[in-house]
matplotlib code that plots the C-alpha trace (Angstrom):
import matplotlib.pyplot as plt

x = [-0.9, -3.2, -4.7, -6.4, -9.7, -12.4, -14.5, -11.9, -11.5, -15.2, -15.0, -13.1, -9.5, -8.9, -5.6, -5.3, -3.0, -2.0, 0.8, 1.1, 1.6, 1.0, 4.8, 5.2, 2.5, 4.2, 7.9, 8.0, 6.7, 8.4, 6.3, 3.2, 4.2, 4.8, 1.5, -0.5, 1.5, -0.1, -3.2, -1.2, 0.0, -3.7, -4.5, -1.5, -2.9, -6.2, -8.5, -10.3, -12.1, -9.5, -10.4, -8.1, -8.9, -6.7, -8.9, -6.4, -3.4, -1.9, -3.6, -1.8, -2.7, -2.1, -5.7, -7.3, -10.5, -9.7, -12.5, -10.8, -10.2, -13.9, -14.8, -12.6, -14.2, -17.6, -16.8, -15.3, -18.5, -20.6, -18.6, -17.6, -13.9, -11.7, -8.4, -6.8, -3.5, -0.9, 2.8, 3.0, 1.0, 2.0, 0.0, -3.2, -2.9, -0.5, -2.6, -3.8, -7.5, -7.7, -5.4, -7.2, -10.6, -9.4, -8.1, -11.4, -13.6, -11.3, -11.4, -15.2, -15.9, -12.8, -10.9, -7.2, -4.5, -1.6, 1.6, 5.0, 6.1, 3.2, -0.4, -2.2, -5.5, -6.7, -8.7, -5.5, -3.9, -0.3, -1.2, -3.3, -0.3, 2.1, -0.3, -0.8, 3.0, 3.3, 0.7, 2.3, 5.7, 4.2, 2.6, 5.8, 7.8, 5.8, 6.0, 9.8, 10.1, 7.8, 9.8, 13.1, 12.0, 10.3, 13.4, 15.6, 13.4, 13.5, 17.2, 17.5, 14.9, 16.9, 19.7, 17.3, 18.0, 14.7, 12.4, 9.4, 8.3, 9.8, 7.5, 7.1, 9.7, 12.4, 14.5, 16.4, 20.2, 23.1, 23.7, 20.1, 19.8, 17.2, 17.6, 15.4, 14.3, 16.6, 13.6, 13.1, 9.5, 8.7, 10.5, 8.7, 5.3, 5.8, 7.0, 3.9, 1.7, 3.4, 3.4, -0.3, -1.1, 0.8, -1.4, -4.8, -4.5, -6.7, -6.1, -9.4, -8.7, -5.4, -7.1, -9.8, -7.1, -4.9, -8.0, -9.2, -5.8, -5.7, -2.2, -1.0, 1.0, 3.4, 2.3, 4.1, 2.7, 2.3, 4.0, 7.1, 10.5, 11.3, 8.1, 7.6, 6.1, 2.8, 1.2, -2.4, -4.9, -4.7, -7.3, -7.8, -6.0, -2.9, -2.5, -3.3, -0.6, 2.0, 1.2, 1.3, 4.3, 7.4, 9.7, 9.1, 10.4, 13.7, 12.9, 13.0, 10.0, 9.2, 6.2, 3.7, 0.9, 0.1, -1.5, -4.2, -5.8, -9.6, -11.9, -14.5, -16.7, -14.4, -11.2, -8.6, -8.6, -5.5, -6.1, -3.1, -4.5, -4.3, -2.4, 0.0, 0.9, 4.4, 5.7, 4.7, 6.6, 9.2, 11.9, 12.2, 15.4, 15.3, 17.6, 18.0, 17.9, 17.1, 13.5, 11.1, 10.1, 11.6, 10.5, 9.0, 6.8, 5.8, 4.8, 2.8, 1.0, 0.0, -1.5, -3.5, -4.7, -5.7, -7.6, -9.4, -11.0, -14.6, -16.5, -13.6, -12.8, -14.3, -10.7, -10.1, -11.0, -12.4, -11.6, -12.7, -16.2, -18.7, -20.9, -20.6, -19.7, -16.0, -15.1, -16.6, -14.3, -12.4, -14.8, -14.5, -17.1, -15.7, -18.0, -17.7, -14.7, -16.5, -16.5, -19.3, -21.3, -22.6, -26.3, -27.5, -31.0, -33.5, -32.7, -32.2, -31.7, -27.8, -27.7, -25.8, -25.6, -22.8, -24.1, -22.6, -24.7, -23.1, -22.8, -25.3, -27.1, -30.3, -31.7, -31.5, -29.9, -30.1, -27.1, -24.4, -24.3, -25.6, -25.2, -25.5, -22.4, -22.4, -21.3, -18.7, -17.3, -16.9, -15.1, -12.7, -12.1, -11.2, -8.8, -7.1, -6.8, -5.1, -2.6, -1.8, -1.8, 2.0, 2.5, 0.1, 2.8, 4.7, 1.5, 0.8, 4.2, 3.8, 0.4, 1.9, 4.6, 2.1, -0.1, 2.8, 3.7, 0.1, 0.3, 3.7, 3.0, 0.8, 3.2, 6.1, 4.3, 3.4, 7.0, 8.2, 5.6, 6.6, 10.3, 9.5, 7.2, 9.9, 12.3, 9.9, 9.2, 12.9, 13.4, 10.4, 12.1, 15.4, 13.7, 11.8, 15.0, 17.0, 14.4, 14.6, 12.4, 11.5, 10.0, 6.7, 5.2, 7.7, 8.1, 4.4, 4.1, 7.1, 5.8, 2.4, 4.1, 6.3, 3.1, 1.4, 4.4, 4.4, 0.7, 1.3, 4.1, 1.9, -0.9, 1.4, 2.8, -0.7, -1.6, 1.5, 0.7, -2.9, -1.7, 0.8, -1.8, -4.5, -2.0, -2.4, 0.0, -0.5, -0.1, 0.3, 2.2, -1.1, -2.4, 0.9, 0.6, -3.1, -2.3, 0.5, -2.1, -4.4, -1.5, -1.1, -4.8, -5.6, -9.1, -10.1, -8.7, -10.5, -13.9, -13.3, -16.3, -14.0, -12.5, -14.3, -15.4, -13.0, -10.0, -11.0, -11.4, -7.9, -6.4, -8.0, -6.9, -3.3, -3.4, -5.8, -5.5, -8.8, -11.2, -12.6, -16.0, -18.5, -21.6, -23.3, -26.5, -25.2, -21.7, -19.9, -16.5, -13.8, -10.2, -8.3, -5.4, -3.1, -0.8, 2.3, 1.1, -0.3, -3.8, -6.2, -9.4, -12.4, -15.7, -18.5, -21.9, -24.8, -27.7, -30.7, -33.9, -35.5, -32.3, -31.2, -28.9, -31.5, -32.4, -32.7, -30.1, -31.1, -30.7, -33.1, -35.7, -35.3, -35.6, -38.8, -40.2, -39.6, -40.8, -44.0, -45.0, -44.6, -45.9, -47.6, -45.8, -45.5, -43.8, -41.5, -40.4, -39.5, -37.5, -35.6, -34.8, -33.5, -31.3, -29.9, -31.2, -31.8, -33.7, -31.9, -31.8, -30.3, -33.6, -35.1, -38.1, -41.7, -44.9, -45.6, -42.1, -42.4, -45.8, -44.4, -41.6, -43.9, -46.1, -43.1, -41.8, -45.2, -45.0, -48.4, -49.1, -49.4, -52.8, -54.1, -53.9, -51.3, -48.7, -51.2, -52.2, -48.6, -48.2, -45.7, -45.7, -43.6, -41.5, -44.3, -46.9, -44.6, -44.1, -47.9, -48.3, -45.6, -46.7, -43.1, -41.5, -40.2, -36.7, -37.0, -38.1, -35.2, -32.8, -34.1, -33.4, -29.9, -29.0, -30.4, -33.1, -35.8, -35.4, -36.2, -35.4, -34.7, -34.4, -32.3, -31.4, -34.5, -36.9, -39.2, -38.3, -40.2, -40.9, -42.8, -45.7, -45.0, -41.6, -43.1, -44.7, -41.4, -40.3, -37.1, -39.0, -41.9, -39.5, -37.6, -40.8, -42.1, -38.8, -39.0, -42.6, -41.8, -38.5, -36.7, -33.2, -32.9, -29.6, -29.6, -26.6, -27.6, -25.7, -28.0, -30.4, -33.7, -34.6, -37.8, -39.6]
y = [43.8, 46.0, 47.4, 44.0, 43.9, 41.3, 43.3, 42.7, 39.0, 38.2, 39.5, 38.0, 38.6, 39.0, 38.3, 40.2, 38.6, 40.4, 40.3, 42.8, 40.5, 36.9, 36.6, 37.3, 34.8, 32.1, 32.9, 34.9, 32.0, 33.1, 36.3, 34.3, 31.9, 34.8, 36.4, 33.2, 32.6, 35.7, 33.5, 31.6, 34.8, 35.9, 32.8, 33.3, 36.8, 35.2, 35.2, 31.9, 33.1, 33.9, 34.4, 34.9, 37.2, 36.4, 37.3, 40.1, 37.9, 39.2, 42.7, 46.0, 48.0, 51.4, 52.3, 49.7, 47.8, 45.0, 42.6, 41.4, 44.9, 45.8, 42.6, 43.7, 47.1, 45.6, 43.3, 46.2, 48.3, 45.4, 45.6, 41.9, 42.5, 43.0, 43.2, 43.4, 41.7, 42.2, 42.2, 45.9, 48.9, 48.3, 45.1, 46.9, 49.8, 51.7, 54.8, 57.4, 57.0, 53.3, 53.7, 56.6, 55.0, 51.9, 54.0, 56.0, 52.9, 51.1, 54.1, 54.4, 50.7, 50.1, 47.7, 47.2, 47.1, 44.6, 44.2, 42.8, 45.9, 46.2, 46.7, 50.0, 51.4, 54.0, 55.7, 56.8, 60.0, 58.7, 55.4, 57.3, 59.6, 56.6, 54.7, 57.8, 58.2, 54.5, 54.8, 57.9, 56.2, 53.2, 55.4, 57.3, 54.1, 52.6, 55.9, 56.0, 52.3, 53.0, 56.1, 54.3, 51.2, 53.3, 55.5, 52.4, 50.9, 54.2, 54.3, 50.8, 51.5, 54.5, 52.1, 49.7, 46.9, 46.6, 43.8, 42.8, 40.4, 39.4, 39.0, 35.7, 35.5, 36.8, 35.3, 37.1, 36.7, 37.5, 41.2, 42.3, 41.8, 40.2, 38.5, 36.5, 33.1, 30.5, 28.3, 28.9, 27.8, 30.6, 33.3, 32.4, 32.3, 35.8, 37.0, 35.5, 37.7, 40.9, 39.7, 38.9, 42.3, 44.1, 42.2, 42.2, 45.6, 44.7, 42.7, 40.9, 39.7, 38.4, 36.5, 35.1, 33.9, 32.2, 30.5, 29.4, 27.9, 26.3, 27.7, 27.6, 30.5, 30.5, 31.8, 31.9, 29.8, 32.0, 30.8, 31.1, 30.2, 29.7, 30.1, 27.3, 28.0, 26.5, 26.4, 27.5, 29.0, 32.8, 35.2, 38.8, 40.2, 38.1, 39.4, 43.0, 42.9, 41.6, 44.1, 47.1, 46.1, 48.1, 45.3, 43.5, 46.6, 46.4, 49.2, 49.3, 51.2, 52.0, 53.8, 52.9, 52.8, 55.3, 55.1, 57.4, 57.5, 57.7, 57.9, 55.1, 54.6, 56.9, 54.9, 55.4, 53.2, 52.6, 52.6, 51.2, 50.5, 54.0, 53.9, 56.8, 58.2, 57.3, 60.8, 60.5, 57.3, 57.8, 55.8, 54.9, 53.4, 52.5, 49.8, 48.3, 44.7, 42.7, 43.3, 41.4, 44.6, 48.0, 51.0, 52.7, 49.6, 49.6, 53.2, 52.6, 49.6, 51.8, 54.4, 51.6, 50.1, 53.6, 54.3, 51.0, 51.8, 52.3, 54.7, 55.4, 58.9, 61.2, 61.8, 58.2, 56.7, 53.4, 50.0, 48.8, 47.5, 45.8, 47.7, 49.1, 52.6, 53.2, 56.1, 55.6, 57.0, 59.2, 62.1, 65.0, 67.8, 71.1, 73.0, 71.3, 69.0, 65.7, 62.5, 61.7, 58.6, 56.4, 55.4, 52.8, 52.7, 50.0, 46.4, 46.0, 49.7, 49.7, 53.4, 55.3, 58.8, 60.4, 62.5, 64.7, 64.7, 67.8, 68.6, 66.8, 69.4, 69.8, 71.9, 68.9, 71.0, 69.8, 67.9, 69.9, 68.3, 65.3, 64.1, 61.0, 58.9, 57.0, 59.8, 61.0, 57.4, 57.1, 60.4, 59.7, 56.2, 57.6, 60.0, 57.2, 55.1, 58.0, 58.3, 54.6, 53.8, 54.1, 51.6, 49.0, 46.6, 46.7, 46.1, 43.1, 41.6, 42.2, 40.6, 37.4, 37.3, 37.7, 34.9, 32.5, 33.5, 32.9, 29.2, 28.6, 30.2, 27.4, 24.7, 26.5, 26.5, 22.9, 21.9, 23.7, 22.0, 18.6, 19.2, 19.9, 16.9, 14.6, 16.0, 15.3, 11.8, 11.1, 12.3, 10.2, 7.1, 7.8, 8.0, 4.7, 3.0, 4.1, 2.7, -0.7, -3.2, -5.0, -1.9, -2.1, 0.9, 3.2, 1.7, 1.5, 5.3, 6.1, 3.9, 5.7, 9.1, 7.8, 6.6, 9.9, 11.7, 9.3, 9.9, 13.7, 13.3, 11.1, 13.6, 16.5, 14.4, 13.7, 17.4, 18.5, 15.8, 17.1, 20.7, 19.7, 17.7, 20.4, 23.2, 24.0, 26.1, 29.7, 31.1, 29.5, 31.3, 32.4, 33.7, 35.6, 37.3, 38.1, 39.6, 41.7, 43.1, 43.9, 45.7, 47.9, 48.5, 49.1, 50.3, 47.0, 45.2, 47.7, 46.9, 43.2, 41.5, 39.2, 42.2, 42.7, 46.0, 45.6, 45.3, 48.5, 50.3, 49.1, 50.5, 53.8, 54.1, 53.4, 56.5, 58.9, 60.1, 62.0, 64.1, 67.4, 68.0, 70.8, 71.4, 74.3, 74.5, 72.9, 71.5, 69.2, 70.6, 68.0, 68.5, 65.1, 64.9, 62.2, 60.2, 61.9, 65.3, 66.5, 68.0, 67.8, 69.9, 68.4, 70.0, 67.5, 68.6, 67.5, 65.6, 67.7, 67.2, 63.9, 62.7, 59.3, 56.5, 54.8, 57.9, 57.7, 59.5, 62.9, 61.9, 59.0, 61.3, 63.8, 61.0, 59.7, 63.2, 63.6, 60.1, 60.7, 63.2, 60.5, 57.2, 55.4, 54.0, 50.4, 51.6, 53.9, 50.9, 48.9, 51.8, 52.2, 48.5, 48.5, 51.4, 49.5, 52.1, 50.9, 52.1, 53.6, 50.1, 48.5, 46.9, 46.8, 49.1, 48.0, 49.9, 50.3, 51.6, 54.2, 55.2, 55.6, 57.8, 60.0, 60.4, 61.3, 63.9, 65.2, 64.2, 63.9, 60.7, 60.4, 61.2, 59.8, 62.4, 64.4, 64.1, 64.9, 68.0, 69.2, 68.3, 65.4, 62.0, 58.9, 57.1, 54.7, 57.5, 59.6, 56.6, 56.3, 60.0, 60.0, 56.5, 55.2, 52.5, 53.3, 52.6, 55.3, 57.8, 56.6, 57.2, 60.7, 61.3, 59.9, 62.0, 65.1, 65.6, 65.2, 66.8, 64.4, 63.8, 60.6, 60.9, 57.8, 54.6, 52.5, 55.5, 56.5, 59.2, 62.4, 64.2, 67.5, 66.9, 70.2, 69.0, 66.2, 68.8, 70.5, 70.4, 68.3, 65.7, 65.5, 65.2, 62.4, 60.6, 60.9, 59.5, 56.6, 55.9, 56.1, 54.2, 57.2, 57.7, 60.7, 61.6, 64.4, 62.8, 62.4, 59.1, 57.6, 55.0, 53.8, 50.2, 49.3, 46.2]
z = [240.4, 242.5, 239.3, 238.7, 240.7, 241.1, 238.6, 236.0, 236.7, 236.4, 232.8, 229.9, 229.0, 225.2, 223.6, 220.3, 217.8, 214.6, 212.1, 209.2, 206.2, 205.2, 204.7, 208.4, 209.3, 207.3, 208.2, 211.5, 213.5, 216.8, 216.8, 216.5, 219.3, 221.6, 220.9, 221.4, 224.6, 226.1, 226.8, 229.5, 231.0, 231.3, 233.2, 235.5, 236.3, 237.4, 234.4, 233.8, 230.6, 228.0, 224.4, 221.4, 218.5, 215.5, 212.5, 211.6, 210.8, 207.6, 207.9, 208.4, 211.5, 209.8, 209.3, 207.0, 208.0, 210.5, 211.4, 214.5, 215.8, 215.2, 217.1, 220.0, 220.2, 220.2, 223.1, 225.1, 224.6, 225.9, 229.1, 228.8, 228.6, 231.7, 229.9, 226.5, 226.1, 223.3, 222.8, 222.4, 221.2, 217.6, 217.6, 218.6, 216.2, 214.0, 213.7, 216.1, 215.3, 216.2, 219.2, 220.9, 220.1, 222.0, 224.9, 225.1, 225.2, 227.7, 230.0, 229.9, 230.8, 233.0, 230.8, 231.4, 228.7, 229.3, 227.3, 228.1, 229.9, 232.4, 233.2, 232.4, 233.4, 230.9, 233.6, 235.4, 234.1, 234.2, 232.5, 229.9, 229.2, 228.9, 226.6, 224.5, 224.0, 223.2, 220.4, 219.0, 218.9, 217.2, 214.6, 214.1, 213.9, 211.1, 209.2, 209.5, 208.4, 205.4, 204.4, 204.7, 202.7, 199.9, 199.5, 199.4, 196.7, 194.7, 194.9, 193.6, 190.9, 189.6, 188.9, 187.2, 189.7, 191.6, 190.5, 192.6, 189.9, 186.5, 183.5, 181.8, 179.0, 181.3, 184.1, 186.8, 186.8, 189.1, 189.8, 189.7, 185.9, 183.7, 180.4, 178.0, 179.0, 177.5, 176.6, 172.9, 173.1, 175.6, 173.6, 170.3, 172.1, 173.4, 170.0, 168.4, 170.5, 169.2, 165.7, 165.7, 167.3, 164.5, 162.0, 163.8, 165.6, 168.6, 171.7, 171.4, 167.9, 169.0, 171.7, 169.3, 166.9, 169.5, 171.1, 167.6, 166.8, 170.3, 171.0, 174.6, 176.1, 179.1, 182.5, 185.8, 188.6, 191.7, 194.8, 196.9, 195.5, 191.9, 189.8, 187.3, 183.9, 183.0, 179.5, 179.4, 177.0, 177.4, 178.7, 177.7, 180.8, 180.1, 176.6, 177.6, 180.3, 177.9, 175.2, 177.6, 179.7, 178.7, 179.8, 176.5, 174.7, 176.5, 178.9, 182.7, 184.2, 187.8, 189.1, 186.3, 188.9, 191.5, 194.9, 196.4, 199.8, 200.0, 203.0, 203.2, 206.3, 208.3, 207.4, 204.8, 201.8, 199.6, 195.9, 194.0, 190.5, 189.1, 185.8, 185.1, 181.8, 180.5, 181.0, 184.7, 185.5, 188.2, 186.3, 182.6, 181.3, 177.6, 176.2, 179.6, 178.4, 175.3, 174.2, 172.1, 170.2, 169.8, 171.9, 168.8, 168.1, 171.8, 171.7, 168.5, 170.1, 173.1, 170.7, 169.0, 172.2, 173.5, 170.3, 170.5, 173.8, 172.6, 174.8, 177.2, 175.9, 173.3, 172.1, 171.0, 167.7, 168.9, 167.5, 164.1, 164.4, 162.2, 159.8, 156.3, 157.3, 156.4, 158.7, 162.2, 164.9, 162.5, 162.3, 164.7, 164.9, 163.7, 166.1, 169.5, 168.9, 169.9, 168.0, 165.6, 166.0, 163.2, 163.0, 160.5, 159.0, 159.4, 158.4, 154.7, 153.9, 154.0, 154.8, 157.5, 159.0, 160.9, 163.8, 166.5, 169.6, 171.0, 174.7, 176.9, 179.0, 180.9, 178.0, 175.6, 172.9, 169.3, 167.9, 166.2, 162.7, 160.9, 157.4, 155.2, 155.1, 151.8, 149.5, 152.0, 152.4, 148.6, 148.3, 151.1, 149.9, 146.5, 148.1, 150.0, 146.8, 145.0, 147.9, 148.1, 144.3, 143.8, 146.6, 145.3, 144.0, 147.3, 149.2, 147.1, 147.7, 151.5, 151.4, 149.8, 152.5, 155.3, 153.9, 154.0, 157.6, 158.8, 157.6, 159.3, 162.7, 164.1, 162.8, 164.6, 167.9, 167.6, 166.7, 169.8, 172.0, 170.4, 171.2, 174.8, 175.0, 173.7, 176.3, 179.1, 177.7, 177.6, 181.2, 182.3, 180.6, 182.4, 185.7, 185.0, 183.8, 186.8, 189.3, 191.0, 189.1, 192.3, 193.9, 192.1, 194.0, 192.5, 189.1, 188.5, 189.1, 186.9, 184.1, 184.3, 183.9, 181.0, 179.2, 179.7, 178.2, 175.2, 174.6, 174.6, 172.1, 169.9, 170.0, 169.0, 166.1, 164.8, 165.1, 163.1, 160.5, 160.2, 159.8, 157.2, 155.2, 155.4, 154.4, 150.8, 148.7, 149.7, 146.2, 142.8, 140.1, 138.5, 141.8, 142.3, 139.0, 139.6, 143.0, 141.4, 138.9, 141.8, 143.5, 140.4, 140.2, 143.9, 143.1, 141.7, 144.8, 147.0, 145.3, 145.3, 146.9, 148.9, 150.7, 154.1, 155.5, 158.4, 156.0, 154.3, 157.6, 158.7, 155.5, 156.0, 159.7, 158.7, 156.6, 158.3, 161.8, 162.0, 159.9, 161.0, 159.5, 159.3, 157.1, 155.5, 153.6, 150.4, 151.2, 153.6, 154.5, 155.4, 156.6, 156.5, 158.9, 157.5, 159.7, 158.3, 159.4, 156.0, 155.7, 152.8, 152.4, 150.6, 149.8, 149.1, 147.7, 149.9, 148.5, 147.6, 149.6, 148.6, 146.9, 148.2, 147.3, 145.1, 143.2, 139.4, 137.3, 136.0, 132.4, 132.8, 134.4, 131.5, 129.0, 130.5, 130.7, 126.9, 126.0, 128.0, 125.3, 122.6, 123.9, 126.8, 129.9, 128.5, 125.4, 127.4, 129.5, 126.4, 125.0, 128.2, 128.4, 124.8, 125.7, 128.7, 131.1, 134.7, 137.7, 140.7, 142.4, 139.2, 138.0, 134.6, 133.7, 133.8, 133.1, 136.9, 137.6, 134.8, 136.2, 139.7, 138.6, 136.6, 139.6, 141.9, 139.4, 138.4, 134.7, 133.1, 131.1, 127.3, 125.8, 122.5, 119.7, 121.6, 118.9, 116.2, 117.9, 118.0, 114.3, 114.9, 113.1, 113.5, 110.9, 109.9, 109.8, 107.6, 105.2, 104.9, 104.2, 101.5, 100.1, 100.4, 102.5, 106.0, 104.9, 102.3, 105.0, 107.2, 104.3, 103.9, 107.6, 107.5, 104.5, 106.2, 103.6, 106.2, 109.6, 112.5, 116.1, 118.1, 121.9, 122.4, 120.6, 120.2, 120.7, 117.8, 115.3, 115.8, 112.5, 111.9, 109.6, 107.8, 106.8, 104.7, 102.3, 101.4, 97.7, 98.3, 100.3, 97.8, 94.8, 96.5, 97.4, 93.8, 92.4, 94.8, 93.8, 90.0, 90.6, 89.1, 90.3, 92.6, 91.1, 88.4, 86.6, 82.9, 82.8, 85.4, 83.8, 85.0, 85.6, 83.7, 84.9]

ax = plt.figure().add_subplot(projection="3d")
ax.plot(x, y, z, "-o")
ax.set_aspect("equal")
plt.show()
């Protein structure tokens, strides 16, 4: 008692209250009463101003940030605290840094430390030594407790019997076991998630589909005791947790997340959200319990989810995204090993290029490779079709089966919800029927609950009726036959305008793991790594400078170049249209389009008198020279008597003028003019008019 002086009593006494967890706060009530009771002891010791700091209830004292402890240190440094009261040293601190900081500050300003064992003055060497030993023992105690509890948890986990929580869809049974929830609606809802992921291949698309169909999924209500199941519209985190949790594959896993200690503002900070790779888990017991999917399907799902992580790693392929490009995420640079990115042209051009940006450096080096993607996409698509062609019929049958399942999934979920709603309505009726009719306060509430259940049943019945009415036959017999034909001719199904770009990309990704690409001056070299482990090497010729998607065919350009020596642009356009020749964009020819092409290719226009200078005549001009009909000249050309050339069907015949003066041609022309048969058979008679 002699350690308490008047200087201590004129200052405040602070009672520091702390419990390590919220569980202790809610259940260890006696410890809380004892700590708050220290305020009365301070008054008995002579302090009139007693304050209680309890902001750290539910916080560990092993080194994490504590608001209440910081408030205590601040008050001590202001010389307004005469004594600090706590049950024991472990309440004040569980680590040497906080404990010795407190002792140092109390010794400098003359603040006493009081616990159930006695009163200590940190300025006295013996008291300082005793307090230091108490702090060391407190720190050692928590380390031993932690080590014992962690090792006990690990031993239990190695047997597959430790469960801190149980995922929705499972219930804990006697003997530290888990089994599927007996509620059929819960099990089928969980199975639906995995079925839709196998179909849609991305977590977000599963979420969009479930939200669009307004399907509710089970979630566990957090709280003490038995956790009831609530039905809510899902969020992304819920679906991602279910799809990545190995418990649904029938496996027991422990140590999926790691903890690290980081220093922040001079204090340690525990980080518990670090995901570990499957090969780094402390415990993994396969076939531990009944699963919703197999372990092989779970592993395949994890690869898909990892590949779908756009921008997370340059090793991943990324998810299927919008755009006409067929192979984004599959190309890998043969020079630096990084993924290639896709870049689209301006709006309306429908062009894309694959580019490797290379290593980002301060020197801003040029990208490794870059090439146009349209020709490469077509070649790889053709390679995929050749691989898949034998399986076309099986793919068609599987597609028909999947279409039928899609229409039945929502109805199944609604029927499960209706069955549960009818059960709840029947239970509400039994409660209402068992109540005393004279007790209106009770019966009115039970009647309201019964009516609510009946309304829910009626709403589900109407929804099922609407779905049944709106549902049309998935495939008629003619549709089935047509789909089978498409399965046999997969190329026609691939090019069907109703097939989306996303569907084509999914087909390609099912077969191709990645494509290693490099380019040379004239070629694009591809090595396709198929999912089964095979490799295919392809060499694709690069476009020449100036050659683009809309370039005209070489034979059309050659034809225009030849026709330009025979006729003007307007006549050339007419000849091309009669020959069913089209421009690079699929349009018909006009005088302006012919003129533009000539200017691009440097072809001079037709000049009047050009054919005459070369000694060439047309069919009509030859008929005038020979004084016969054009049909007679055409007959000479067909029989080979008169040499002539026609560039294409519909183009004019080009005849050398010198060929008209040969003896056979002149004799045939004279015979036609005199109506003399050209035959030398003596039995041939003439027709005299």
